[in-house]
C-alpha positions as CSV (number, residue, x, y, z in Angstrom):
1,M,74.4,147.5,58.1
2,L,73.0,144.2,60.2
3,T,69.2,143.4,59.4
4,G,66.8,140.6,61.3
5,A,66.1,137.7,58.8
6,P,63.5,134.7,59.7
7,D,66.7,132.4,60.2
8,G,69.2,134.5,61.6
9,T,70.6,138.3,60.7
10,L,72.2,140.0,57.0
11,L,75.4,141.7,57.7
12,R,76.3,144.0,54.3
13,V,80.0,144.6,53.8
14,R,81.8,146.3,51.0
15,V,85.0,144.1,50.5
16,T,88.3,145.0,49.1
17,P,90.5,142.5,47.9
18,G,94.0,141.8,47.2
19,A,94.5,143.6,50.3
20,R,98.2,143.1,52.0
21,K,96.1,141.9,55.0
22,S,92.6,140.6,56.4
23,E,91.0,143.0,58.3
24,I,88.0,145.3,59.0
25,A,88.5,148.6,57.9
26,G,85.5,150.1,60.1
27,E,81.8,151.1,58.3
28,A,80.7,153.3,55.7
29,G,77.9,154.2,53.8
30,G,75.9,151.4,56.5
31,R,78.2,148.4,55.5
32,L,80.8,147.2,57.1
33,R,84.2,147.7,55.2
34,V,86.4,144.3,54.5
35,R,90.1,144.3,53.1
36,L,90.6,140.6,52.4
37,Q,94.4,139.3,51.4
38,A,92.3,136.9,48.9
39,P,92.1,138.1,45.1
40,P,89.3,138.3,43.4
41,V,89.4,135.1,41.0
42,E,87.2,131.8,41.2
43,G,85.6,132.8,44.4
44,K,88.3,133.0,46.0
45,A,87.8,136.2,48.3
46,N,84.2,135.2,48.8
47,R,85.5,132.0,50.6
48,E,88.1,134.2,52.6
49,L,85.3,136.7,53.6
50,T,83.2,133.9,55.0
51,K,85.9,132.4,57.2
52,F,86.5,135.8,57.8
53,I,83.9,136.9,59.0
54,A,83.1,133.7,60.7
55,K,86.2,133.8,62.8
56,N,85.4,137.8,64.0
57,L,82.1,137.1,64.6
58,G,82.5,133.3,67.0
59,L,80.6,131.4,64.7
60,K,81.1,128.1,62.9
61,K,82.1,128.6,59.4
62,N,79.0,126.6,57.9
63,R,76.9,129.3,59.8
64,V,78.2,132.5,57.4
65,S,76.8,131.8,53.7
66,L,76.7,134.3,51.0
67,A,73.1,136.0,50.6
68,G,74.1,138.0,47.6
69,G,76.5,140.2,45.7
70,E,78.6,137.2,44.6
71,K,80.4,139.5,42.0
72,S,80.0,143.1,43.7
73,R,82.2,144.1,46.2
74,E,79.2,145.3,48.0
75,K,77.6,142.3,49.6
76,T,75.5,140.7,52.0
77,L,76.0,137.9,54.7
78,L,73.7,135.6,55.9
79,L,74.6,134.3,60.0
80,E,72.5,131.8,60.4
81,G,71.1,131.0,63.9
82,L,72.4,134.5,65.2
83,D,69.8,137.0,66.1
84,L,69.8,140.6,65.8
85,P,70.9,141.4,69.6
86,E,73.4,138.8,69.8
87,A,74.7,140.2,66.3
88,R,74.8,143.7,67.4
89,K,77.1,142.7,70.1
90,R,79.5,140.5,68.5
91,L,79.8,143.1,65.9
92,K,80.3,145.7,68.4
93,S,83.0,143.5,70.0
94,A,84.9,143.1,66.4
95,L,84.8,146.5,65.6
96,D,86.4,147.2,69.2
97,E,88.8,145.1,68.9
98,E,90.5,146.5,65.8
């Protein structure tokens, strides 16, 4: 789910757009499962995903960007400036809160 990268950490997610509310739904298949309230049109779900992950991991919105899977349910996010051990710690905390 998390992989180190030269400029931060990569987070692999599986997104379900159009949910009743945005929430972390656990993990499956080596990916973080995220339900998003936004519909999958005109990049709305992608924008909500980056904002949602930034909020849950305590990062500024501009530190989370889409690194792959723009038009797929399976996406990879770059958590810029966040090293792998700290990313694991924050993700564990976010999962425990859900």
